[in-house]
MARMAR-85064 format. One record per residue (C-alpha): residue number from 1; chain; x, y, z. Coordinates in steps of 0.05 Angstrom, whole numbers. Layout:
BEGIN
[pt NUM, 'A', [X, Y, Z]] ...
This chain:
BEGIN
[pt 1, 'A', [6, 1165, -2281]] [pt 2, 'A', [-45, 1208, -2258]] [pt 3, 'A', [-58, 1173, -2195]] [pt 4, 'A', [-71, 1232, -2136]] [pt 5, 'A', [-72, 1291, -2178]] [pt 6, 'A', [-107, 1353, -2170]] [pt 7, 'A', [-133, 1373, -2239]] [pt 8, 'A', [-189, 1430, -2249]] [pt 9, 'A', [-216, 1428, -2319]] [pt 10, 'A', [-252, 1489, -2343]] [pt 11, 'A', [-303, 1476, -2394]] [pt 12, 'A', [-331, 1547, -2437]] [pt 13, 'A', [-391, 1555, -2475]] [pt 14, 'A', [-367, 1517, -2554]] [pt 15, 'A', [-396, 1460, -2587]] [pt 16, 'A', [-333, 1421, -2566]] [pt 17, 'A', [-357, 1424, -2485]] [pt 18, 'A', [-383, 1350, -2495]] [pt 19, 'A', [-320, 1324, -2512]] [pt 20, 'A', [-299, 1354, -2436]] [pt 21, 'A', [-338, 1301, -2413]] [pt 22, 'A', [-302, 1240, -2446]] [pt 23, 'A', [-233, 1283, -2419]] [pt 24, 'A', [-255, 1281, -2344]] [pt 25, 'A', [-284, 1211, -2354]] [pt 26, 'A', [-208, 1194, -2387]] [pt 27, 'A', [-172, 1240, -2325]] [pt 28, 'A', [-205, 1202, -2269]] [pt 29, 'A', [-195, 1133, -2297]] [pt 30, 'A', [-122, 1141, -2299]] [pt 31, 'A', [-120, 1161, -2215]] [pt 32, 'A', [-133, 1232, -2223]] [pt 33, 'A', [-172, 1283, -2173]] [pt 34, 'A', [-216, 1329, -2212]] [pt 35, 'A', [-258, 1388, -2212]] [pt 36, 'A', [-299, 1433, -2269]] [pt 37, 'A', [-319, 1494, -2275]] [pt 38, 'A', [-358, 1511, -2326]] [pt 39, 'A', [-376, 1581, -2359]] [pt 40, 'A', [-454, 1602, -2358]] [pt 41, 'A', [-445, 1587, -2440]] [pt 42, 'A', [-411, 1520, -2429]] [pt 43, 'A', [-482, 1502, -2386]] [pt 44, 'A', [-516, 1512, -2455]] [pt 45, 'A', [-482, 1456, -2490]] [pt 46, 'A', [-471, 1410, -2432]] [pt 47, 'A', [-501, 1409, -2358]] [pt 48, 'A', [-467, 1406, -2296]] [pt 49, 'A', [-502, 1345, -2265]] [pt 50, 'A', [-459, 1304, -2325]] [pt 51, 'A', [-391, 1336, -2294]] [pt 52, 'A', [-415, 1330, -2226]] [pt 53, 'A', [-435, 1255, -2244]] [pt 54, 'A', [-369, 1234, -2281]] [pt 55, 'A', [-307, 1280, -2240]] [pt 56, 'A', [-348, 1250, -2170]] [pt 57, 'A', [-349, 1323, -2138]] [pt 58, 'A', [-398, 1394, -2146]] [pt 59, 'A', [-391, 1429, -2214]] [pt 60, 'A', [-373, 1506, -2197]] [pt 61, 'A', [-414, 1557, -2241]] [pt 62, 'A', [-431, 1609, -2198]] [pt 63, 'A', [-382, 1653, -2171]] [pt 64, 'A', [-424, 1676, -2115]] [pt 65, 'A', [-452, 1607, -2104]] [pt 66, 'A', [-450, 1599, -2019]] [pt 67, 'A', [-447, 1526, -2026]] [pt 68, 'A', [-371, 1526, -2023]] [pt 69, 'A', [-312, 1572, -2006]] [pt 70, 'A', [-288, 1632, -2052]] [pt 71, 'A', [-292, 1595, -2114]] [pt 72, 'A', [-233, 1618, -2161]] [pt 73, 'A', [-185, 1624, -2098]] [pt 74, 'A', [-201, 1546, -2065]] [pt 75, 'A', [-201, 1518, -2145]] [pt 76, 'A', [-129, 1561, -2147]] [pt 77, 'A', [-100, 1534, -2089]] [pt 78, 'A', [-125, 1462, -2104]] [pt 79, 'A', [-95, 1447, -2172]] [pt 80, 'A', [-40, 1420, -2199]] [pt 81, 'A', [-66, 1435, -2263]] [pt 82, 'A', [-115, 1471, -2298]] [pt 83, 'A', [-147, 1449, -2361]] [pt 84, 'A', [-180, 1485, -2406]] [pt 85, 'A', [-225, 1448, -2457]] [pt 86, 'A', [-250, 1475, -2506]] [pt 87, 'A', [-216, 1540, -2498]] [pt 88, 'A', [-259, 1600, -2544]] [pt 89, 'A', [-232, 1653, -2578]] [pt 90, 'A', [-272, 1695, -2524]] [pt 91, 'A', [-242, 1649, -2467]] [pt 92, 'A', [-169, 1664, -2493]] [pt 93, 'A', [-183, 1741, -2505]] [pt 94, 'A', [-201, 1742, -2435]] [pt 95, 'A', [-138, 1703, -2413]] [pt 96, 'A', [-89, 1741, -2449]] [pt 97, 'A', [-127, 1811, -2425]] [pt 98, 'A', [-133, 1793, -2360]] [pt 99, 'A', [-210, 1805, -2360]] [pt 100, 'A', [-246, 1771, -2291]] [pt 101, 'A', [-315, 1762, -2303]] [pt 102, 'A', [-331, 1696, -2290]] [pt 103, 'A', [-318, 1639, -2240]] [pt 104, 'A', [-266, 1605, -2291]] [pt 105, 'A', [-230, 1668, -2320]] [pt 106, 'A', [-220, 1685, -2242]] [pt 107, 'A', [-194, 1620, -2230]] [pt 108, 'A', [-143, 1630, -2287]] [pt 109, 'A', [-121, 1696, -2254]] [pt 110, 'A', [-108, 1668, -2185]] [pt 111, 'A', [-81, 1599, -2228]] [pt 112, 'A', [-11, 1593, -2203]] [pt 113, 'A', [-4, 1517, -2226]] [pt 114, 'A', [4, 1501, -2299]] [pt 115, 'A', [-46, 1524, -2350]] [pt 116, 'A', [-67, 1475, -2410]] [pt 117, 'A', [-111, 1503, -2469]] [pt 118, 'A', [-151, 1455, -2515]] [pt 119, 'A', [-168, 1519, -2571]] [pt 120, 'A', [-230, 1499, -2608]] [pt 121, 'A', [-269, 1546, -2658]] [pt 122, 'A', [-284, 1565, -2726]] [pt 123, 'A', [-217, 1561, -2774]] [pt 124, 'A', [-235, 1636, -2791]] [pt 125, 'A', [-222, 1658, -2717]] [pt 126, 'A', [-172, 1618, -2699]] [pt 127, 'A', [-140, 1651, -2753]] [pt 128, 'A', [-161, 1724, -2740]] [pt 129, 'A', [-97, 1764, -2721]] [pt 130, 'A', [-131, 1781, -2654]] [pt 131, 'A', [-133, 1710, -2635]] [pt 132, 'A', [-65, 1697, -2657]] [pt 133, 'A', [-32, 1761, -2614]] [pt 134, 'A', [-76, 1731, -2557]] [pt 135, 'A', [-48, 1667, -2564]] [pt 136, 'A', [25, 1693, -2570]] [pt 137, 'A', [15, 1731, -2507]] [pt 138, 'A', [-8, 1673, -2467]] [pt 139, 'A', [49, 1623, -2497]] [pt 140, 'A', [98, 1680, -2473]] [pt 141, 'A', [70, 1675, -2401]] [pt 142, 'A', [81, 1599, -2391]] [pt 143, 'A', [5, 1579, -2415]] [pt 144, 'A', [7, 1514, -2453]] [pt 145, 'A', [-43, 1489, -2513]] [pt 146, 'A', [-49, 1424, -2553]] [pt 147, 'A', [-85, 1434, -2622]] [pt 148, 'A', [-126, 1452, -2653]] [pt 149, 'A', [-131, 1404, -2706]] [pt 150, 'A', [-153, 1400, -2773]] [pt 151, 'A', [-223, 1362, -2792]] [pt 152, 'A', [-297, 1377, -2805]] [pt 153, 'A', [-323, 1429, -2762]] [pt 154, 'A', [-395, 1450, -2734]] [pt 155, 'A', [-400, 1499, -2781]] [pt 156, 'A', [-389, 1450, -2840]] [pt 157, 'A', [-320, 1481, -2860]] [pt 158, 'A', [-268, 1434, -2863]] [pt 159, 'A', [-201, 1466, -2834]] [pt 160, 'A', [-163, 1478, -2775]] [pt 161, 'A', [-196, 1492, -2706]] [pt 162, 'A', [-231, 1431, -2681]] [pt 163, 'A', [-200, 1412, -2606]] [pt 164, 'A', [-152, 1361, -2595]] [pt 165, 'A', [-183, 1296, -2574]] [pt 166, 'A', [-188, 1273, -2510]] [pt 167, 'A', [-138, 1223, -2502]] [pt 168, 'A', [-88, 1273, -2534]] [pt 169, 'A', [-102, 1321, -2483]] [pt 170, 'A', [-98, 1274, -2430]] [pt 171, 'A', [-23, 1250, -2465]] [pt 172, 'A', [-9, 1328, -2456]] [pt 173, 'A', [-31, 1335, -2381]] [pt 174, 'A', [15, 1273, -2367]] [pt 175, 'A', [76, 1310, -2398]] [pt 176, 'A', [62, 1360, -2354]] [pt 177, 'A', [48, 1331, -2295]] [pt 178, 'A', [99, 1277, -2303]] [pt 179, 'A', [154, 1297, -2357]] [pt 180, 'A', [187, 1246, -2394]] [pt 181, 'A', [248, 1272, -2407]] [pt 182, 'A', [280, 1217, -2437]] [pt 183, 'A', [301, 1244, -2506]] [pt 184, 'A', [348, 1295, -2465]] [pt 185, 'A', [405, 1312, -2507]] [pt 186, 'A', [384, 1282, -2570]] [pt 187, 'A', [377, 1312, -2639]] [pt 188, 'A', [319, 1288, -2666]] [pt 189, 'A', [306, 1308, -2750]] [pt 190, 'A', [235, 1293, -2766]] [pt 191, 'A', [201, 1299, -2834]] [pt 192, 'A', [124, 1314, -2849]] [pt 193, 'A', [70, 1333, -2906]] [pt 194, 'A', [66, 1320, -2981]] [pt 195, 'A', [111, 1355, -3033]] [pt 196, 'A', [89, 1388, -3087]] [pt 197, 'A', [114, 1389, -3158]] [pt 198, 'A', [89, 1434, -3208]] [pt 199, 'A', [73, 1417, -3276]] [pt 200, 'A', [59, 1485, -3297]] [pt 201, 'A', [50, 1546, -3248]] [pt 202, 'A', [-23, 1524, -3236]] [pt 203, 'A', [-19, 1458, -3232]] [pt 204, 'A', [17, 1409, -3187]] [pt 205, 'A', [22, 1336, -3173]] [pt 206, 'A', [16, 1323, -3092]] [pt 207, 'A', [-18, 1269, -3048]] [pt 208, 'A', [-66, 1267, -2993]] [pt 209, 'A', [-17, 1266, -2926]] [pt 210, 'A', [-34, 1326, -2886]] [pt 211, 'A', [31, 1321, -2841]] [pt 212, 'A', [-7, 1296, -2771]] [pt 213, 'A', [24, 1241, -2769]] [pt 214, 'A', [105, 1271, -2767]] [pt 215, 'A', [76, 1336, -2735]] [pt 216, 'A', [54, 1280, -2670]] [pt 217, 'A', [125, 1256, -2678]] [pt 218, 'A', [158, 1323, -2669]] [pt 219, 'A', [125, 1351, -2616]] [pt 220, 'A', [126, 1280, -2575]] [pt 221, 'A', [196, 1283, -2593]] [pt 222, 'A', [207, 1352, -2568]] [pt 223, 'A', [162, 1348, -2499]] [pt 224, 'A', [202, 1286, -2483]] [pt 225, 'A', [266, 1329, -2482]] [pt 226, 'A', [296, 1329, -2552]] [pt 227, 'A', [325, 1389, -2602]] [pt 228, 'A', [273, 1373, -2650]] [pt 229, 'A', [277, 1403, -2721]] [pt 230, 'A', [216, 1393, -2765]] [pt 231, 'A', [222, 1392, -2839]] [pt 232, 'A', [153, 1403, -2874]] [pt 233, 'A', [122, 1393, -2943]] [pt 234, 'A', [55, 1450, -2947]] [pt 235, 'A', [12, 1438, -2891]] [pt 236, 'A', [-50, 1472, -2849]] [pt 237, 'A', [-12, 1453, -2783]] [pt 238, 'A', [13, 1500, -2732]] [pt 239, 'A', [94, 1479, -2716]] [pt 240, 'A', [93, 1445, -2647]] [pt 241, 'A', [119, 1482, -2593]] [pt 242, 'A', [192, 1485, -2581]] [pt 243, 'A', [202, 1457, -2646]] [pt 244, 'A', [239, 1489, -2704]] [pt 245, 'A', [203, 1483, -2774]] [pt 246, 'A', [235, 1485, -2842]] [pt 247, 'A', [188, 1490, -2902]] [pt 248, 'A', [203, 1452, -2964]] [pt 249, 'A', [149, 1450, -3023]] [pt 250, 'A', [183, 1404, -3075]] [pt 251, 'A', [218, 1337, -3066]] [pt 252, 'A', [284, 1365, -3088]] [pt 253, 'A', [279, 1414, -3037]] [pt 254, 'A', [262, 1364, -2983]] [pt 255, 'A', [324, 1323, -3007]] [pt 256, 'A', [366, 1385, -3003]] [pt 257, 'A', [334, 1414, -2930]] [pt 258, 'A', [342, 1326, -2901]] [pt 259, 'A', [410, 1311, -2931]] [pt 260, 'A', [451, 1378, -2909]] [pt 261, 'A', [424, 1363, -2834]] [pt 262, 'A', [420, 1290, -2832]] [pt 263, 'A', [485, 1292, -2799]] [pt 264, 'A', [475, 1328, -2738]] [pt 265, 'A', [411, 1283, -2725]] [pt 266, 'A', [421, 1225, -2675]] [pt 267, 'A', [347, 1203, -2699]] [pt 268, 'A', [323, 1213, -2768]] [pt 269, 'A', [240, 1196, -2768]] [pt 270, 'A', [230, 1202, -2846]] [pt 271, 'A', [138, 1215, -2838]] [pt 272, 'A', [140, 1259, -2899]] [pt 273, 'A', [97, 1228, -2959]] [pt 274, 'A', [151, 1265, -3013]] [pt 275, 'A', [127, 1244, -3094]] [pt 276, 'A', [165, 1192, -3120]] [pt 277, 'A', [155, 1222, -3191]] [pt 278, 'A', [155, 1286, -3215]] [pt 279, 'A', [146, 1321, -3284]] [pt 280, 'A', [205, 1307, -3328]] [pt 281, 'A', [201, 1382, -3351]] [pt 282, 'A', [159, 1449, -3319]] [pt 283, 'A', [126, 1495, -3368]] [pt 284, 'A', [137, 1561, -3359]] [pt 285, 'A', [72, 1583, -3371]] [pt 286, 'A', [-5, 1557, -3363]] [pt 287, 'A', [-18, 1498, -3405]] [pt 288, 'A', [-77, 1519, -3446]] [pt 289, 'A', [-129, 1461, -3453]] [pt 290, 'A', [-134, 1451, -3524]] [pt 291, 'A', [-191, 1391, -3539]] [pt 292, 'A', [-130, 1340, -3556]] [pt 293, 'A', [-105, 1289, -3504]] [pt 294, 'A', [-42, 1318, -3463]] [pt 295, 'A', [16, 1260, -3444]] [pt 296, 'A', [61, 1277, -3379]] [pt 297, 'A', [122, 1253, -3379]] [pt 298, 'A', [147, 1237, -3313]] [pt 299, 'A', [218, 1221, -3285]] [pt 300, 'A', [234, 1193, -3222]] [pt 301, 'A', [254, 1244, -3153]] [pt 302, 'A', [310, 1219, -3109]] [pt 303, 'A', [298, 1164, -3056]] [pt 304, 'A', [312, 1218, -2995]] [pt 305, 'A', [301, 1149, -2943]] [pt 306, 'A', [354, 1105, -2973]] [pt 307, 'A', [405, 1165, -2992]] [pt 308, 'A', [396, 1172, -2912]] [pt 309, 'A', [401, 1092, -2902]] [pt 310, 'A', [463, 1100, -2950]] [pt 311, 'A', [497, 1165, -2908]] [pt 312, 'A', [482, 1136, -2845]] [pt 313, 'A', [532, 1136, -2784]] [pt 314, 'A', [545, 1096, -2733]] [pt 315, 'A', [499, 1099, -2675]] [pt 316, 'A', [447, 1154, -2708]] [pt 317, 'A', [376, 1113, -2715]] [pt 318, 'A', [335, 1117, -2782]] [pt 319, 'A', [269, 1111, -2774]] [pt 320, 'A', [222, 1103, -2850]] [pt 321, 'A', [146, 1102, -2865]] [pt 322, 'A', [113, 1050, -2909]] [pt 323, 'A', [50, 1070, -2934]] [pt 324, 'A', [9, 1020, -2958]] [pt 325, 'A', [-54, 989, -2988]] [pt 326, 'A', [-37, 913, -3009]] [pt 327, 'A', [25, 867, -2969]] [pt 328, 'A', [30, 916, -2921]] [pt 329, 'A', [84, 870, -2877]] [pt 330, 'A', [121, 847, -2936]] [pt 331, 'A', [125, 909, -2973]] [pt 332, 'A', [156, 947, -2894]] [pt 333, 'A', [201, 889, -2893]] [pt 334, 'A', [231, 899, -2966]] [pt 335, 'A', [237, 977, -2944]] [pt 336, 'A', [271, 955, -2887]] [pt 337, 'A', [331, 930, -2916]] [pt 338, 'A', [327, 971, -2991]] [pt 339, 'A', [330, 1040, -2947]] [pt 340, 'A', [379, 1011, -2893]] [pt 341, 'A', [335, 1034, -2847]] [pt 342, 'A', [335, 1015, -2761]] [pt 343, 'A', [251, 1014, -2759]] [pt 344, 'A', [199, 1016, -2811]] [pt 345, 'A', [125, 1047, -2791]] [pt 346, 'A', [83, 1010, -2830]] [pt 347, 'A', [11, 1024, -2840]] [pt 348, 'A', [-50, 1004, -2888]] [pt 349, 'A', [-76, 1078, -2916]] [pt 350, 'A', [-147, 1045, -2949]] [pt 351, 'A', [-163, 1038, -2882]] [pt 352, 'A', [-222, 1096, -2863]] [pt 353, 'A', [-180, 1099, -2790]] [pt 354, 'A', [-113, 1101, -2810]] [pt 355, 'A', [-60, 1144, -2855]] [pt 356, 'A', [-70, 1199, -2889]] [pt 357, 'A', [-124, 1251, -2863]] [pt 358, 'A', [-151, 1225, -2799]] [pt 359, 'A', [-130, 1235, -2724]] [pt 360, 'A', [-126, 1157, -2717]] [pt 361, 'A', [-67, 1108, -2736]] [pt 362, 'A', [-60, 1032, -2740]] [pt 363, 'A', [17, 1023, -2744]] [pt 364, 'A', [68, 959, -2746]] [pt 365, 'A', [125, 972, -2715]] [pt 366, 'A', [181, 933, -2756]] [pt 367, 'A', [253, 926, -2741]] [pt 368, 'A', [307, 870, -2757]] [pt 369, 'A', [293, 843, -2694]] [pt 370, 'A', [219, 839, -2687]] [pt 371, 'A', [154, 858, -2713]] [pt 372, 'A', [103, 902, -2665]] [pt 373, 'A', [30, 909, -2684]] [pt 374, 'A', [-1, 963, -2646]] [pt 375, 'A', [-78, 983, -2639]] [pt 376, 'A', [-111, 1037, -2657]] [pt 377, 'A', [-98, 1105, -2632]] [pt 378, 'A', [-87, 1175, -2626]] [pt 379, 'A', [-27, 1201, -2677]] [pt 380, 'A', [7, 1228, -2613]] [pt 381, 'A', [1, 1170, -2572]] [pt 382, 'A', [30, 1134, -2636]] [pt 383, 'A', [85, 1182, -2637]] [pt 384, 'A', [104, 1162, -2568]] [pt 385, 'A', [104, 1097, -2591]] [pt 386, 'A', [157, 1110, -2645]] [pt 387, 'A', [194, 1136, -2605]] [pt 388, 'A', [196, 1092, -2544]] [pt 389, 'A', [216, 1037, -2592]] [pt 390, 'A', [270, 1091, -2617]] [pt 391, 'A', [308, 1091, -2554]] [pt 392, 'A', [301, 1018, -2547]] [pt 393, 'A', [346, 1004, -2607]] [pt 394, 'A', [383, 1060, -2588]] [pt 395, 'A', [404, 1025, -2523]] [pt 396, 'A', [402, 945, -2564]] 
């Protein structure tokens, strides 16, 4: 999809700079022509020679190097897309303020092609008001972003701030250079994340869902032209660009938000992990520890997917997820019938590389027509596979 497309990759001084090597490699394998510009600090993490070898072109590091034309102008004129990965907080601040004190920042100022940033930094730096304001300014000026993701950071924190995986950055680049708009005109309702079922003011029941899969689906659908509403339980994720997010906490709130919007949607993708049970009563005050055993009485919550299936109108597509730990295909097939769904996305959440809390997934797409197992892929790639199967089902 990128054959002959001209891409400049900017690399700044963050530990995630090593991932930029894989990014350049993937872009080249997709057929792109790639030139790399590094900041002085980036060279402390990855040698320019690595990028020269991977790209097949000289690496640009110095505005005053006489070996090539006026660097920032020639790169800006040549590029069809400018990717900055990683984009540090310092880099984003300079871009937002128009500072041009090195080859990368001057290239950005001269760039007329689309710009895609892959932010990467400590979680506190990402949440800092200055960074968020710089992000807002850049987005308003048309700069695109991918990530950051949540996970273990170089500093040891487990939080938001990781650079998106190279595979996902390539997918974002392809969406910019070869925009797939096959969902234009469709209204898509996506649910994501866990629910919180309160026991008392300080305790609750929940699950390990991070919302990554649902957010990936919502972001992919928006990029492909759909009007997307995302109903989300508590997560650390930012809403994808172009997506309306509705925040909920409990399964009852999720049910109300979804059912009130269900008739509007052409496609409903139930990727959330609502609790199957909730406390029958919620204590008004914190339950004190007395040393004695405590019995917690639970009641079943509403089966939201089944209710959506019962209300499904002609032509509407319902996608449900089956997160299983055993008998995955058998349980998923049963769910397809019980929920009156058109498609079940099944995965084995007992695997370490699929399901909750990771950036990859191994899914099987189950419809009444067939069963399609897919290889391990990023959740963004899985999201696109789900959406493409939805379009097939709409066209049947």
